[in-house]
C-alpha positions, 0 to 999 in steps of 0.5 A: 203243420205248423207254418216254416219258421223264417229264421231272424236269430244269428243261431237259428240262421246257423241251424238252417244253414247247416240242414242246408250244408247237410243236405247238400252233401248227403245228396251229392254223396248218397243222391236223392232217393237214398237220403232222407230228412232224419239222415239230414237231421242227424248229420245237421246236429238236430232234431228232426222236428226242427228240420221240419219246421224250416222246411216242408219236405226233403224236396225243399231241402233239395231245393234250397241247398241246389239254390244256395249252392247255385247262388255261390258260384254264379253269384262269383262269376257275374262279379267277374264279369261285371269287373270285365263288362266293358272289355272288348268283346273278345277278352270279356268272352276269354274271361267268362270262359275262365272263370267259370272253368275256375268257379265250376272246376269242382262241381261236376258231381253236384251238378250230375246230380241236380241234372239227374232230378231235373229229369226225374222230378218236375217241381225241380226240373222248373225251378232250376229252368227258372233259375238259369232264365234268371241266368242268362238274362244277366248274360244278357243285361252283360253282353247288352253293356257291351254292345251286343244285341240281337233278337236270338241273344238268348239262344246264342247264349244258352249255345255258349253255355252248353260249350263253357259246360262241355269244357269244364266236364272235360276238365274235370269229369270226363276226360276223352284220351287224345283230346287237346284240352288247350286246343278245344278251349281255343275252339270254344272259345272262338265259337262263343265269340262267333256266336256272339258277333257274328 
């Protein structure tokens, strides 16, 4: 197989982006196993050969497509958080929770699809585990600038992220009858503040 092409011209960059966008859409709609490169190529309006000139296989498309999706959202999250890094910790935490909920509100189906593949595919698991660790390290650096320094900060941030994502799920995809979302949000925010300041 020939080396993969790294696009430099605008048209090639756009073609590769179409493949990623089509792959992401189809993976989210049909799942990894029910999507193939022929369908991705057809949806993107390119030949199957063009797909293979940019990507080794379907797994590589999957990883690149979800990378792109998560990078866009987390990039916007960190832009917001960097602007609020000098705020008092309670305000920083409130902003973190609010911005996360806004940015990730519509991502439930995509994140569920990704979690399923993380459980089933070791290479995908390893890749996104490394990506998540980078995410945690960025949060650690921001919190350090806010005066939060602890030996177990990675574990505390991981716990905070689980809580915030549970809040997102409750808000956007898995609501429980009888659960007051505003009270839940207040409890999550308060718990995160205790974890980071305790």
